[in-house]
N, CA, C and O atoms as a GROMACS GRO file, in nm:
protein
  528
    1UNK      N    1   4.846  -4.907   1.342
    1UNK     CA    2   4.732  -4.820   1.299
    1UNK      C    3   4.706  -4.802   1.151
    1UNK      O    4   4.797  -4.754   1.084
    2UNK      N    5   4.599  -4.832   1.094
    2UNK     CA    6   4.568  -4.810   0.970
    2UNK      C    7   4.591  -4.670   0.900
    2UNK      O    8   4.567  -4.565   0.959
    3UNK      N    9   4.635  -4.676   0.785
    3UNK     CA   10   4.667  -4.520   0.713
    3UNK      C   11   4.526  -4.447   0.712
    3UNK      O   12   4.414  -4.493   0.733
    4UNK      N   13   4.568  -4.315   0.678
    4UNK     CA   14   4.417  -4.226   0.671
    4UNK      C   15   4.358  -4.274   0.537
    4UNK      O   16   4.236  -4.283   0.522
    5UNK      N   17   4.440  -4.303   0.445
    5UNK     CA   18   4.392  -4.354   0.294
    5UNK      C   19   4.286  -4.498   0.328
    5UNK      O   20   4.174  -4.510   0.279
    6UNK      N   21   4.338  -4.581   0.404
    6UNK     CA   22   4.277  -4.718   0.429
    6UNK      C   23   4.136  -4.681   0.498
    6UNK      O   24   4.026  -4.725   0.467
    7UNK      N   25   4.171  -4.584   0.604
    7UNK     CA   26   4.035  -4.561   0.682
    7UNK      C   27   3.937  -4.476   0.586
    7UNK      O   28   3.814  -4.484   0.584
    8UNK      N   29   4.005  -4.405   0.519
    8UNK     CA   30   3.889  -4.323   0.423
    8UNK      C   31   3.821  -4.436   0.314
    8UNK      O   32   3.705  -4.440   0.271
    9UNK      N   33   3.918  -4.511   0.290
    9UNK     CA   34   3.838  -4.616   0.188
    9UNK      C   35   3.741  -4.702   0.238
    9UNK      O   36   3.637  -4.726   0.177
   10UNK      N   37   3.773  -4.758   0.369
   10UNK     CA   38   3.678  -4.837   0.449
   10UNK      C   39   3.544  -4.759   0.469
   10UNK      O   40   3.440  -4.792   0.412
   11UNK      N   41   3.555  -4.664   0.544
   11UNK     CA   42   3.435  -4.576   0.553
   11UNK      C   43   3.355  -4.531   0.424
   11UNK      O   44   3.234  -4.507   0.424
   12UNK      N   45   3.430  -4.523   0.326
   12UNK     CA   46   3.345  -4.473   0.189
   12UNK      C   47   3.282  -4.599   0.141
   12UNK      O   48   3.177  -4.584   0.080
   13UNK      N   49   3.332  -4.736   0.160
   13UNK     CA   50   3.252  -4.850   0.128
   13UNK      C   51   3.132  -4.841   0.230
   13UNK      O   52   3.020  -4.824   0.181
   14UNK      N   53   3.143  -4.850   0.358
   14UNK     CA   54   3.037  -4.863   0.441
   14UNK      C   55   2.920  -4.773   0.401
   14UNK      O   56   2.804  -4.811   0.384
   15UNK      N   57   2.966  -4.649   0.390
   15UNK     CA   58   2.840  -4.541   0.377
   15UNK      C   59   2.761  -4.594   0.262
   15UNK      O   60   2.640  -4.573   0.266
   16UNK      N   61   2.819  -4.673   0.136
   16UNK     CA   62   2.760  -4.703   0.024
   16UNK      C   63   2.660  -4.845   0.051
   16UNK      O   64   2.569  -4.871  -0.028
   17UNK      N   65   2.682  -4.913   0.145
   17UNK     CA   66   2.603  -5.025   0.164
   17UNK      C   67   2.479  -5.002   0.174
   17UNK      O   68   2.439  -4.929   0.264
   18UNK      N   69   2.406  -5.052   0.098
   18UNK     CA   70   2.231  -5.021   0.100
   18UNK      C   71   2.169  -5.068   0.228
   18UNK      O   72   2.209  -5.169   0.286
   19UNK      N   73   2.064  -4.988   0.274
   19UNK     CA   74   1.985  -5.017   0.405
   19UNK      C   75   1.927  -5.156   0.370
   19UNK      O   76   1.885  -5.187   0.258
   20UNK      N   77   1.931  -5.233   0.477
   20UNK     CA   78   1.871  -5.397   0.454
   20UNK      C   79   1.985  -5.483   0.402
   20UNK      O   80   1.944  -5.593   0.367
   21UNK      N   81   2.091  -5.469   0.390
   21UNK     CA   82   2.204  -5.528   0.329
   21UNK      C   83   2.322  -5.521   0.419
   21UNK      O   84   2.343  -5.426   0.495
   22UNK      N   85   2.401  -5.629   0.406
   22UNK     CA   86   2.530  -5.630   0.516
   22UNK      C   87   2.663  -5.647   0.421
   22UNK      O   88   2.650  -5.691   0.307
   23UNK      N   89   2.754  -5.620   0.457
   23UNK     CA   90   2.897  -5.672   0.391
   23UNK      C   91   2.967  -5.730   0.512
   23UNK      O   92   2.943  -5.674   0.619
   24UNK      N   93   3.052  -5.837   0.510
   24UNK     CA   94   3.137  -5.884   0.622
   24UNK      C   95   3.273  -5.817   0.612
   24UNK      O   96   3.312  -5.773   0.504
   25UNK      N   97   3.347  -5.809   0.722
   25UNK     CA   98   3.474  -5.751   0.704
   25UNK      C   99   3.559  -5.771   0.604
   25UNK      O  100   3.634  -5.684   0.562
   26UNK      N  101   3.552  -5.900   0.556
   26UNK     CA  102   3.643  -5.958   0.452
   26UNK      C  103   3.584  -5.875   0.316
   26UNK      O  104   3.653  -5.813   0.234
   27UNK      N  105   3.464  -5.888   0.316
   27UNK     CA  106   3.401  -5.826   0.190
   27UNK      C  107   3.431  -5.666   0.171
   27UNK      O  108   3.449  -5.623   0.057
   28UNK      N  109   3.435  -5.590   0.272
   28UNK     CA  110   3.486  -5.466   0.272
   28UNK      C  111   3.629  -5.456   0.233
   28UNK      O  112   3.663  -5.373   0.149
   29UNK      N  113   3.714  -5.535   0.289
   29UNK     CA  114   3.844  -5.564   0.238
   29UNK      C  115   3.846  -5.581   0.098
   29UNK      O  116   3.895  -5.492   0.028
   30UNK      N  117   3.794  -5.696   0.041
   30UNK     CA  118   3.793  -5.714  -0.102
   30UNK      C  119   3.750  -5.564  -0.191
   30UNK      O  120   3.821  -5.513  -0.277
   31UNK      N  121   3.633  -5.518  -0.152
   31UNK     CA  122   3.602  -5.437  -0.212
   31UNK      C  123   3.695  -5.307  -0.223
   31UNK      O  124   3.674  -5.224  -0.311
   32UNK      N  125   3.808  -5.293  -0.120
   32UNK     CA  126   3.900  -5.184  -0.137
   32UNK      C  127   4.022  -5.236  -0.188
   32UNK      O  128   4.121  -5.164  -0.194
   33UNK      N  129   4.025  -5.366  -0.228
   33UNK     CA  130   4.146  -5.425  -0.276
   33UNK      C  131   4.239  -5.473  -0.176
   33UNK      O  132   4.357  -5.486  -0.207
   34UNK      N  133   4.191  -5.506  -0.039
   34UNK     CA  134   4.277  -5.535   0.069
   34UNK      C  135   4.238  -5.690   0.105
   34UNK      O  136   4.123  -5.734   0.102
   35UNK      N  137   4.343  -5.756   0.135
   35UNK     CA  138   4.300  -5.902   0.224
   35UNK      C  139   4.326  -5.898   0.374
   35UNK      O  140   4.378  -5.996   0.428
   36UNK      N  141   4.290  -5.789   0.445
   36UNK     CA  142   4.296  -5.754   0.572
   36UNK      C  143   4.180  -5.738   0.633
   36UNK      O  144   4.156  -5.619   0.654
   37UNK      N  145   4.078  -5.831   0.678
   37UNK     CA  146   3.956  -5.812   0.745
   37UNK      C  147   3.973  -5.761   0.889
   37UNK      O  148   3.887  -5.690   0.940
   38UNK      N  149   4.096  -5.801   0.959
   38UNK     CA  150   4.105  -5.749   1.091
   38UNK      C  151   4.128  -5.598   1.092
   38UNK      O  152   4.090  -5.532   1.188
   39UNK      N  153   4.193  -5.540   0.981
   39UNK     CA  154   4.237  -5.409   0.961
   39UNK      C  155   4.094  -5.327   0.945
   39UNK      O  156   4.072  -5.215   0.993
   40UNK      N  157   4.016  -5.395   0.878
   40UNK     CA  158   3.890  -5.334   0.841
   40UNK      C  159   3.779  -5.333   0.976
   40UNK      O  160   3.688  -5.250   0.982
   41UNK      N  161   3.800  -5.429   1.074
   41UNK     CA  162   3.751  -5.444   1.184
   41UNK      C  163   3.826  -5.326   1.290
   41UNK      O  164   3.763  -5.269   1.379
   42UNK      N  165   3.929  -5.309   1.270
   42UNK     CA  166   3.989  -5.206   1.371
   42UNK      C  167   3.958  -5.083   1.317
   42UNK      O  168   3.964  -5.001   1.409
   43UNK      N  169   3.923  -5.020   1.198
   43UNK     CA  170   3.902  -4.934   1.155
   43UNK      C  171   3.748  -4.909   1.215
   43UNK      O  172   3.722  -4.803   1.272
   44UNK      N  173   3.650  -5.010   1.201
   44UNK     CA  174   3.516  -5.001   1.214
   44UNK      C  175   3.519  -4.967   1.388
   44UNK      O  176   3.434  -4.890   1.432
   45UNK      N  177   3.612  -5.024   1.473
   45UNK     CA  178   3.611  -5.006   1.607
   45UNK      C  179   3.648  -4.865   1.655
   45UNK      O  180   3.597  -4.810   1.753
   46UNK      N  181   3.751  -4.809   1.569
   46UNK     CA  182   3.795  -4.658   1.577
   46UNK      C  183   3.695  -4.565   1.544
   46UNK      O  184   3.661  -4.472   1.618
   47UNK      N  185   3.647  -4.590   1.428
   47UNK     CA  186   3.591  -4.481   1.335
   47UNK      C  187   3.460  -4.506   1.282
   47UNK      O  188   3.398  -4.423   1.216
   48UNK      N  189   3.412  -4.639   1.315
   48UNK     CA  190   3.260  -4.688   1.277
   48UNK      C  191   3.151  -4.606   1.318
   48UNK      O  192   3.050  -4.604   1.248
   49UNK      N  193   3.157  -4.533   1.430
   49UNK     CA  194   3.056  -4.459   1.498
   49UNK      C  195   2.992  -4.373   1.381
   49UNK      O  196   2.870  -4.382   1.378
   50UNK      N  197   3.044  -4.299   1.291
   50UNK     CA  198   3.026  -4.208   1.194
   50UNK      C  199   2.962  -4.266   1.070
   50UNK      O  200   2.941  -4.192   0.974
   51UNK      N  201   2.933  -4.374   1.067
   51UNK     CA  202   2.891  -4.445   0.944
   51UNK      C  203   2.782  -4.589   0.979
   51UNK      O  204   2.785  -4.629   1.095
   52UNK      N  205   2.714  -4.642   0.906
   52UNK     CA  206   2.608  -4.743   0.956
   52UNK      C  207   2.675  -4.866   0.991
   52UNK      O  208   2.636  -4.968   0.936
   53UNK      N  209   2.781  -4.873   1.086
   53UNK     CA  210   2.830  -4.967   1.153
   53UNK      C  211   2.771  -5.111   1.127
   53UNK      O  212   2.835  -5.208   1.086
   54UNK      N  213   2.633  -5.108   1.160
   54UNK     CA  214   2.565  -5.220   1.191
   54UNK      C  215   2.558  -5.308   1.044
   54UNK      O  216   2.513  -5.422   1.035
   55UNK      N  217   2.601  -5.245   0.954
   55UNK     CA  218   2.600  -5.311   0.810
   55UNK      C  219   2.709  -5.371   0.779
   55UNK      O  220   2.715  -5.423   0.667
   56UNK      N  221   2.837  -5.382   0.880
   56UNK     CA  222   2.947  -5.480   0.859
   56UNK      C  223   2.969  -5.562   0.981
   56UNK      O  224   2.989  -5.530   1.098
   57UNK      N  225   2.958  -5.674   0.921
   57UNK     CA  226   2.972  -5.807   1.041
   57UNK      C  227   3.081  -5.903   1.021
   57UNK      O  228   3.155  -5.896   0.923
   58UNK      N  229   3.092  -5.991   1.109
   58UNK     CA  230   3.180  -6.104   1.086
   58UNK      C  231   3.110  -6.196   0.982
   58UNK      O  232   2.989  -6.184   0.963
   59UNK      N  233   3.194  -6.301   0.905
   59UNK     CA  234   3.155  -6.393   0.839
   59UNK      C  235   3.049  -6.480   0.919
   59UNK      O  236   2.948  -6.522   0.862
   60UNK      N  237   3.073  -6.504   1.041
   60UNK     CA  238   2.969  -6.576   1.102
   60UNK      C  239   2.822  -6.557   1.082
   60UNK      O  240   2.739  -6.645   1.105
   61UNK      N  241   2.795  -6.439   1.039
   61UNK     CA  242   2.672  -6.367   1.028
   61UNK      C  243   2.618  -6.319   1.164
   61UNK      O  244   2.498  -6.295   1.166
   62UNK      N  245   2.679  -6.302   1.263
   62UNK     CA  246   2.661  -6.266   1.397
   62UNK      C  247   2.673  -6.096   1.387
   62UNK      O  248   2.740  -6.038   1.302
   63UNK      N  249   2.596  -6.032   1.486
   63UNK     CA  250   2.607  -5.883   1.474
   63UNK      C  251   2.761  -5.840   1.510
   63UNK      O  252   2.851  -5.923   1.528
   64UNK      N  253   2.776  -5.722   1.515
   64UNK     CA  254   2.893  -5.673   1.540
   64UNK      C  255   2.904  -5.700   1.711
   64UNK      O  256   2.816  -5.675   1.794
   65UNK      N  257   3.048  -5.761   1.738
   65UNK     CA  258   3.060  -5.794   1.854
   65UNK      C  259   3.036  -5.707   1.978
   65UNK      O  260   3.097  -5.601   1.989
   66UNK      N  261   2.960  -5.742   2.060
   66UNK     CA  262   2.916  -5.638   2.179
   66UNK      C  263   2.836  -5.548   2.146
   66UNK      O  264   2.830  -5.450   2.220
   67UNK      N  265   2.741  -5.553   2.013
   67UNK     CA  266   2.652  -5.461   1.975
   67UNK      C  267   2.524  -5.518   1.924
   67UNK      O  268   2.447  -5.456   1.851
   68UNK      N  269   2.508  -5.627   1.962
   68UNK     CA  270   2.367  -5.699   1.936
   68UNK      C  271   2.251  -5.604   1.965
   68UNK      O  272   2.174  -5.560   1.879
   69UNK      N  273   2.247  -5.582   2.080
   69UNK     CA  274   2.122  -5.511   2.129
   69UNK      C  275   2.109  -5.353   2.071
   69UNK      O  276   2.002  -5.293   2.062
   70UNK      N  277   2.218  -5.308   2.039
   70UNK     CA  278   2.236  -5.171   1.972
   70UNK      C  279   2.181  -5.192   1.817
   70UNK      O  280   2.095  -5.120   1.766
   71UNK      N  281   2.231  -5.280   1.766
   71UNK     CA  282   2.227  -5.304   1.621
   71UNK      C  283   2.084  -5.363   1.592
   71UNK      O  284   2.029  -5.316   1.491
   72UNK      N  285   2.023  -5.445   1.653
   72UNK     CA  286   1.912  -5.510   1.621
   72UNK      C  287   1.803  -5.393   1.594
   72UNK      O  288   1.760  -5.413   1.480
   73UNK      N  289   1.736  -5.275   1.653
   73UNK     CA  290   1.651  -5.200   1.586
   73UNK      C  291   1.697  -5.142   1.450
   73UNK      O  292   1.606  -5.123   1.369
   74UNK      N  293   1.828  -5.110   1.411
   74UNK     CA  294   1.861  -5.073   1.276
   74UNK      C  295   1.816  -5.195   1.204
   74UNK      O  296   1.737  -5.162   1.116
   75UNK      N  297   1.838  -5.326   1.209
   75UNK     CA  298   1.821  -5.434   1.125
   75UNK      C  299   1.650  -5.433   1.104
   75UNK      O  300   1.597  -5.434   0.993
   76UNK      N  301   1.579  -5.431   1.224
   76UNK     CA  302   1.439  -5.411   1.197
   76UNK      C  303   1.390  -5.297   1.130
   76UNK      O  304   1.288  -5.304   1.061
   77UNK      N  305   1.453  -5.194   1.146
   77UNK     CA  306   1.383  -5.055   1.073
   77UNK      C  307   1.402  -5.076   0.919
   77UNK      O  308   1.317  -5.046   0.835
   78UNK      N  309   1.552  -5.146   0.886
   78UNK     CA  310   1.581  -5.151   0.759
   78UNK      C  311   1.541  -5.278   0.680
   78UNK      O  312   1.556  -5.294   0.558
   79UNK      N  313   1.484  -5.370   0.773
   79UNK     CA  314   1.414  -5.492   0.714
   79UNK      C  315   1.523  -5.603   0.684
   79UNK      O  316   1.488  -5.704   0.623
   80UNK      N  317   1.650  -5.586   0.723
   80UNK     CA  318   1.764  -5.691   0.737
   80UNK      C  319   1.709  -5.829   0.754
   80UNK      O  320   1.651  -5.857   0.859
   81UNK      N  321   1.720  -5.900   0.678
   81UNK     CA  322   1.671  -6.048   0.729
   81UNK      C  323   1.756  -6.105   0.854
   81UNK      O  324   1.876  -6.078   0.855
   82UNK      N  325   1.708  -6.174   0.947
   82UNK     CA  326   1.781  -6.202   1.044
   82UNK      C  327   1.710  -6.365   1.094
   82UNK      O  328   1.592  -6.399   1.084
   83UNK      N  329   1.814  -6.438   1.143
   83UNK     CA  330   1.733  -6.573   1.192
   83UNK      C  331   1.773  -6.606   1.360
   83UNK      O  332   1.878  -6.583   1.420
   84UNK      N  333   1.675  -6.655   1.396
   84UNK     CA  334   1.703  -6.679   1.562
   84UNK      C  335   1.818  -6.794   1.574
   84UNK      O  336   1.849  -6.869   1.481
   85UNK      N  337   1.870  -6.793   1.692
   85UNK     CA  338   1.982  -6.897   1.712
   85UNK      C  339   1.945  -6.933   1.858
   85UNK      O  340   1.863  -6.868   1.923
   86UNK      N  341   2.013  -7.044   1.905
   86UNK     CA  342   2.012  -7.081   2.045
   86UNK      C  343   1.871  -7.110   2.074
   86UNK      O  344   1.788  -7.140   1.989
   87UNK      N  345   1.850  -7.100   2.205
   87UNK     CA  346   1.721  -7.130   2.254
   87UNK      C  347   1.592  -7.047   2.207
   87UNK      O  348   1.478  -7.088   2.224
   88UNK      N  349   1.624  -6.931   2.149
   88UNK     CA  350   1.542  -6.840   2.084
   88UNK      C  351   1.459  -6.908   1.955
   88UNK      O  352   1.354  -6.861   1.910
   89UNK      N  353   1.522  -7.018   1.908
   89UNK     CA  354   1.480  -7.106   1.789
   89UNK      C  355   1.365  -7.190   1.820
   89UNK      O  356   1.279  -7.220   1.738
   90UNK      N  357   1.367  -7.228   1.949
   90UNK     CA  358   1.298  -7.347   2.009
   90UNK      C  359   1.127  -7.319   1.959
   90UNK      O  360   1.081  -7.207   1.982
   91UNK      N  361   1.058  -7.401   1.906
   91UNK     CA  362   0.917  -7.379   1.895
   91UNK      C  363   0.908  -7.289   1.770
   91UNK      O  364   0.791  -7.253   1.754
   92UNK      N  365   0.989  -7.242   1.682
   92UNK     CA  366   0.958  -7.154   1.555
   92UNK      C  367   0.914  -7.211   1.466
   92UNK      O  368   0.976  -7.312   1.436
   93UNK      N  369   0.817  -7.184   1.400
   93UNK     CA  370   0.752  -7.267   1.274
   93UNK      C  371   0.836  -7.170   1.179
   93UNK      O  372   0.888  -7.062   1.207
   94UNK      N  373   0.831  -7.248   1.046
   94UNK     CA  374   0.866  -7.200   0.918
   94UNK      C  375   0.804  -7.056   0.893
   94UNK      O  376   0.867  -6.959   0.853
   95UNK      N  377   0.672  -7.061   0.922
   95UNK     CA  378   0.588  -6.958   0.855
   95UNK      C  379   0.609  -6.817   0.986
   95UNK      O  380   0.538  -6.719   0.971
   96UNK      N  381   0.684  -6.820   1.075
   96UNK     CA  382   0.694  -6.705   1.167
   96UNK      C  383   0.732  -6.578   1.089
   96UNK      O  384   0.828  -6.578   1.012
   97UNK      N  385   0.660  -6.475   1.108
   97UNK     CA  386   0.707  -6.358   1.040
   97UNK      C  387   0.834  -6.283   1.071
   97UNK      O  388   0.884  -6.313   1.180
   98UNK      N  389   0.889  -6.206   1.012
   98UNK     CA  390   1.019  -6.116   1.028
   98UNK      C  391   0.998  -6.031   1.154
   98UNK      O  392   1.083  -5.982   1.228
   99UNK      N  393   0.863  -6.024   1.160
   99UNK     CA  394   0.837  -5.906   1.296
   99UNK      C  395   0.845  -5.986   1.438
   99UNK      O  396   0.887  -5.944   1.546
  100UNK      N  397   0.793  -6.110   1.407
  100UNK     CA  398   0.795  -6.201   1.546
  100UNK      C  399   0.955  -6.236   1.551
  100UNK      O  400   1.010  -6.228   1.661
  101UNK      N  401   1.019  -6.268   1.456
  101UNK     CA  402   1.158  -6.308   1.466
  101UNK      C  403   1.241  -6.203   1.549
  101UNK      O  404   1.315  -6.238   1.641
  102UNK      N  405   1.222  -6.054   1.506
  102UNK     CA  406   1.286  -5.961   1.539
  102UNK      C  407   1.236  -5.949   1.682
  102UNK      O  408   1.324  -5.936   1.768
  103UNK      N  409   1.102  -5.951   1.725
  103UNK     CA  410   1.058  -5.945   1.880
  103UNK      C  411   1.136  -6.047   1.964
  103UNK      O  412   1.195  -6.010   2.066
  104UNK      N  413   1.136  -6.175   1.923
  104UNK     CA  414   1.204  -6.273   2.008
  104UNK      C  415   1.351  -6.246   2.001
  104UNK      O  416   1.416  -6.259   2.105
  105UNK      N  417   1.405  -6.213   1.899
  105UNK     CA  418   1.551  -6.160   1.921
  105UNK      C  419   1.584  -6.058   1.994
  105UNK      O  420   1.693  -6.057   2.051
  106UNK      N  421   1.494  -5.949   2.006
  106UNK     CA  422   1.497  -5.829   2.103
  106UNK      C  423   1.493  -5.892   2.258
  106UNK      O  424   1.554  -5.837   2.350
  107UNK      N  425   1.420  -6.003   2.273
  107UNK     CA  426   1.376  -6.066   2.407
  107UNK      C  427   1.493  -6.151   2.455
  107UNK      O  428   1.533  -6.152   2.572
  108UNK      N  429   1.552  -6.233   2.338
  108UNK     CA  430   1.668  -6.302   2.386
  108UNK      C  431   1.803  -6.257   2.357
  108UNK      O  432   1.898  -6.279   2.432
  109UNK      N  433   1.809  -6.192   2.245
  109UNK     CA  434   1.947  -6.124   2.199
  109UNK      C  435   1.991  -6.274   2.117
  109UNK      O  436   2.111  -6.267   2.091
  110UNK      N  437   1.946  -6.370   2.082
  110UNK     CA  438   2.000  -6.461   2.018
  110UNK      C  439   1.936  -6.470   1.877
  110UNK      O  440   1.826  -6.510   1.840
  111UNK      N  441   2.044  -6.416   1.809
  111UNK     CA  442   2.013  -6.400   1.639
  111UNK      C  443   2.138  -6.371   1.573
  111UNK      O  444   2.236  -6.334   1.638
  112UNK      N  445   2.141  -6.386   1.444
  112UNK     CA  446   2.236  -6.367   1.352
  112UNK      C  447   2.170  -6.320   1.218
  112UNK      O  448   2.053  -6.351   1.198
  113UNK      N  449   2.240  -6.247   1.125
  113UNK     CA  450   2.192  -6.214   1.018
  113UNK      C  451   2.209  -6.316   0.904
  113UNK      O  452   2.308  -6.380   0.870
  114UNK      N  453   2.079  -6.313   0.851
  114UNK     CA  454   2.066  -6.422   0.728
  114UNK      C  455   2.167  -6.402   0.620
  114UNK      O  456   2.114  -6.350   0.521
  115UNK      N  457   2.262  -6.419   0.610
  115UNK     CA  458   2.362  -6.392   0.497
  115UNK      C  459   2.330  -6.434   0.387
  115UNK      O  460   2.353  -6.365   0.287
  116UNK      N  461   2.266  -6.564   0.378
  116UNK     CA  462   2.236  -6.579   0.224
  116UNK      C  463   2.120  -6.507   0.168
  116UNK      O  464   2.087  -6.536   0.053
  117UNK      N  465   2.055  -6.418   0.231
  117UNK     CA  466   1.956  -6.312   0.193
  117UNK      C  467   2.013  -6.169   0.204
  117UNK      O  468   1.979  -6.087   0.118
  118UNK      N  469   2.088  -6.136   0.294
  118UNK     CA  470   2.126  -5.999   0.330
  118UNK      C  471   2.261  -5.962   0.304
  118UNK      O  472   2.293  -5.847   0.332
  119UNK      N  473   2.359  -6.052   0.246
  119UNK     CA  474   2.464  -6.026   0.206
  119UNK      C  475   2.478  -5.938   0.078
  119UNK      O  476   2.393  -5.965  -0.006
  120UNK      N  477   2.553  -5.853   0.049
  120UNK     CA  478   2.564  -5.763  -0.068
  120UNK      C  479   2.631  -5.843  -0.199
  120UNK      O  480   2.751  -5.865  -0.189
  121UNK      N  481   2.582  -5.875  -0.286
  121UNK     CA  482   2.627  -5.966  -0.395
  121UNK      C  483   2.762  -5.914  -0.449
  121UNK      O  484   2.780  -5.792  -0.455
  122UNK      N  485   2.863  -6.003  -0.492
  122UNK     CA  486   2.995  -5.954  -0.554
  122UNK      C  487   2.960  -5.883  -0.682
  122UNK      O  488   3.048  -5.829  -0.749
  123UNK      N  489   2.833  -5.881  -0.718
  123UNK     CA  490   2.812  -5.809  -0.842
  123UNK      C  491   2.760  -5.679  -0.843
  123UNK      O  492   2.729  -5.614  -0.943
  124UNK      N  493   2.751  -5.632  -0.675
  124UNK     CA  494   2.720  -5.497  -0.680
  124UNK      C  495   2.811  -5.411  -0.716
  124UNK      O  496   2.925  -5.448  -0.743
  125UNK      N  497   2.772  -5.283  -0.723
  125UNK     CA  498   2.883  -5.188  -0.812
  125UNK      C  499   2.988  -5.144  -0.678
  125UNK      O  500   3.097  -5.096  -0.710
  126UNK      N  501   2.963  -5.155  -0.563
  126UNK     CA  502   3.084  -5.150  -0.464
  126UNK      C  503   3.185  -5.231  -0.529
  126UNK      O  504   3.286  -5.173  -0.567
  127UNK      N  505   3.174  -5.348  -0.547
  127UNK     CA  506   3.283  -5.415  -0.598
  127UNK      C  507   3.326  -5.403  -0.739
  127UNK      O  508   3.401  -5.488  -0.788
  128UNK      N  509   3.284  -5.309  -0.805
  128UNK     CA  510   3.315  -5.274  -0.930
  128UNK      C  511   3.460  -5.266  -0.993
  128UNK      O  512   3.483  -5.305  -1.107
  129UNK      N  513   3.548  -5.216  -0.916
  129UNK     CA  514   3.656  -5.184  -0.937
  129UNK      C  515   3.784  -5.310  -0.913
  129UNK      O  516   3.901  -5.319  -0.952
  130UNK      N  517   3.706  -5.385  -0.840
  130UNK     CA  518   3.792  -5.488  -0.793
  130UNK      C  519   3.793  -5.601  -0.901
  130UNK      O  520   3.686  -5.621  -0.959
  131UNK      N  521   3.896  -5.675  -0.933
  131UNK     CA  522   3.899  -5.791  -1.023
  131UNK      C  523   3.863  -5.916  -0.938
  131UNK      O  524   3.946  -5.959  -0.859
  132UNK      N  525   3.756  -5.969  -0.951
  132UNK     CA  526   3.710  -6.100  -0.865
  132UNK      C  527   3.735  -6.224  -0.929
  132UNK      O  528   3.704  -6.329  -0.874
   0.00000   0.00000   0.00000
């Protein structure tokens, strides 16, 4: 079981992630000086309901496991860039709007976060106290 200090540090970082941006479990660990992304995941599983949990994702870019349907409205509201995956991608032109991508993702459940655009950069103040 993670210590109370670890839990508090993780939840503090998660509350500071700006809307429309994401961090991986490993990124949150780095921000608090830990190399334990699984422990971050455990904290999110046990205590994440009180913070913007949808902003913490695996390095694969997939939404939090088992929560893709619950997370999608948050991503749409915040303007978090997403990409279609699997069969949902078929016939998608390069100029499809983010609204159409979100609608297609809602119908199919096949999407991931566009990490290149949505991931919080290591230059953000959340990482300020960590030597990278």
